[in-house]
N, C-alpha and C positions, 0 to 999 in steps of 0.2 A: 628698601630692598625687604622682603616679609619674612617671619620666622623659620619660612619653607625654602624659601629661595636661596640657589646657591651661585655661586660666584663659577668662573671659569677652572677654578682647580677645588673645587666641593663647596659642601658647605662653609658658609663665613665663620661660626663659630668652632666648626672644626680647625679651621687657619688659624684664629687667634689662637688655640690652644697648644694647637703645632710649634707656631713661633716661639710664642714663648719658653715650652719645654727642647724646644732645638735649639736655645743655645747653648754653648759650650757651657759645660758644669754646673748647668741648673737643677737636670734630676739627680747629681751624683750629691750637690748642695741638700735638695727636699729630701734625698734618702738619707741624710743624716741628720738630718730637722725631726725624720719622722720617728728617731731613735727618742727624743727627749733637745730640751732646750742645750744650744750652744753660743759659748762665746768665739771671739773673731779669729783667734791662736788657732782654738780646738780645730775650728773648721777647717780652717789654712791645713791642721796638720791632719786631717783626717780626707780631705781632699786632695794627697800629693799630685804637685805638681801644677797648683791653679798658683796663678802669681796675686799679690795681696793686691791690687789694683785689678785688678781680672775677679778677683772674688768680692773686693768692694762693689764692684763694678753691677755685678750679676745680684747680691742680696739689697742692693738699693733697687734694682728691676724688678723682685720679689716683694720689697718692701712695697713699692708703688702700684702693682697689682694687685696688691691686696690677697698675697700666699703669706709671707713672711710680717711677725714682729717684731720691731727691734727695741729693747730694754734698756734704758743708763743707768746701772748701778751706782746711787749713790754711796761709795766704798770709795777709801783713798788705798792705794789710786784706782780710780774710776775704773770700771767696767761694765763691756757691753755684751749683753746675750741676744741670741734671737732662736726666735720658735717660731714654729706653724700654726699660721689661724686656720678657722675652719676650713676654709678655704684652703689653704695649702695641705691637710690633712683629707680631704677631699681626693688630693692628688693619688694619696696611696692604691686602693686598688688598680688604677692605671700602670703604676712603675711596676705591681706583682705581675700583672697580666703579660709586661714587655718583657720582663724577667723567665715568665712564665713558656712564652713564645720561644724568646732567643733560646733559652734551657732545651725547646724539642725540637728548632729548624735550624740553630745555627752553629755547626763543628766547631768545638773550641782550637782547635788547632790552625783553624782559618781564621778565626777572628782576633785572638790574644795578639797574634805579631801585627796585626791594625791598631788593636785599642793601644798597646806599646809604643808604634808611631805617632798618635794624636796626644800620647799624656807628651812627648818629647815636644811638640809646637807648643806648651802651653797655656 
């Protein structure tokens, strides 16, 4: 498949990005890391509702995708922090565009109850 070829669903490059970003909690994790490096527990608190297992899985996915780097600090007790790579930083305009679109076109009174339900599902 050449650079310009598409799949039945559209550009293969678009689909790769969508498949990564559509994973539950990924965009929230990235948006938190855009503010700076975070430890695991800090991310868990900020991503209210995510289980520790799911957070671990998403961070591993982001690390394997080159979006996040994990640093293990040699302190006592050992501490781990996560930080966006340049690839991860490049997601910022995408999230800002989604946020702008959402503010402009999605009525809060209809969407917020759906978000609350999704959070309950963990």
